[in-house]
N, C-alpha and C positions, 0 to 999 in steps of 0.2 A: 171078231172074237173079243177084242178088248172091250168094245162097247157092251157086249152081252154080259161080260163079267162085272162091269161097273154100272149096272142099271141104266144102259143106253147113254152113258156119259162118254163124250169124245176124248180121245187122247190129247193131252195138252202138249204144247211144243216143249215145255220144260216144267218140271216139278221138283222143287227142292234141290236144284243142282243136277238133276238127271234129265238129259235131253230125250226127245221122243224116240230116237233109235234104241237107246238104252232101255227105256220103258217097254219097248216092244220085244225085247229079247226073250221073255218067257213064252212068247207066241211063235216067233220065227226061228229061234235057236240057231241063228247063223248071222254073224256080223257082216259077212260078205254080201248079203242081200242088199245092203245099203250102198253098194258100189255099182254104178252102171258099167256094163261090159265095154261100152264104147268110150268111156271116159279116160282121158289121158292127162287130166289136170291133177296137180298136187294139192296139198292142204294150204290154207291161209297161214302165212308165217308172220303177218303183221302184228305188232304189239297192241294195236287197237282192234284187232279182230274179235268180235263179240262171241265167236264160236270156239275160242281156245279150249274151254273145258270139254265141250262135246268132242271136239276132234282129238284131244288128248286121250279121252276115254276110249274112243274107237281106234285111234292109231295104236294104242297099246295092244289092241287085238289084231294089228296088221292091216287095218282097213282105213282107207281115205274115202269118206262118204261123198256121194255125188247127187244126193236127193235133198229136196227142201220141202218142208211142210208150209202150209198157208197160214201165217200168223194173223192174217186179216179175219179168218173165220175160226181158227183153232183157239181153244181156250189156253190161257196161261195165267199165272197169278203173280201178284206182287210186282215190284219194280223189276223190269227186264224179264218178266216171266218166271221169276223165282217165287215159289210158294204154291198155294193150292187155289185153284179156280177151275170150275167145271162148266161145261156146256153140254146140253143134251142134244142128241141127234135130231129130235123133233124141233129144236130151235133153229135148225138150218133150213131156211125156205128154199124150195127148189133144189134139193140135193143133187139132181142130175145136172145142174148148171153151176155147181160150186166146186171149184178145184180144192182138193184136200192135200195133194202131194204132187210134186213134179221134179223134173231134172233141175239141178242146181250146181253151182261151182263155188266152193269156199264159203258155204253158208248152210245153216240148218233150217232156216225159215225165210220166207219172203214177207216183208212187211208191207202193210197197207195195200195188199192185193195186187201189187205191181210186179208182174212176171217179166217185164222187160227192163226194169230199172229198180235199183234198191239203194237207199242212201247210206247203208251201213258199210259198204265195201267199195274201194276204188276199183277192184277187179270184180265187176258186176257178175252176180251168180248166173243169170240166164243169158246174158249177152255171149259169154264164152260157151255155154252149153248148147246154144242154138247151132253152132258150127258142126257139132257131131251128129245132128239128126236132121240134116237137110233143111236148115233154116226154120226149124220147129222144135218142139219138145214133146215128150210123153207126159201125160197127166193122169192122175187117178182122181176120181170124183167121189163125193160123199155118198152117192148111191151105189158105189162099188164098181162102176164101169171105168175103163181106161180109154184114152183117146189121144191121138197126135194132134197138136194144134200149132199153127204157124205163129211166129213171133207177133204178127200183126193182130191176130184174133184171140190170143191167149187171155188178155185182160177183159175181153168181152164176156168171158165165162166166169168172171170173178168180181161181181158186184158185191157190195156189203151183205153179209148174211147174218 
């Protein structure tokens, strides 16, 4: 629905200080949808955590989010994703093979398409989340389908787009 309202432009991981779960609120109307029912992890409390703003916004609503968007393919603008930058759905080659969103811990986005490791956090997003889904994670793809993938195969579905 978001892409339809914005001329097939994809949701950015962050625009002007608003993270992607906040940008989706007019569509989902429920902050709790960003929390996996199987998740028992808390929010990142590190002073160096790049997700402080997003988590503070959602935590104010009583939610500790447990999903991450794919920064490798999602648009974002300016330094650290702040600002305006758009990407159209037609610019994603093979949308059935490109991960848009997946399970995460203490992170709002996965950088450089790596769902098994991320340089931004000591407590890696997907390493911890794999334990709650039988050594795999649930992923949503740009074409709209969802799929469980093992930790070993997740990055195979996430080449540059």
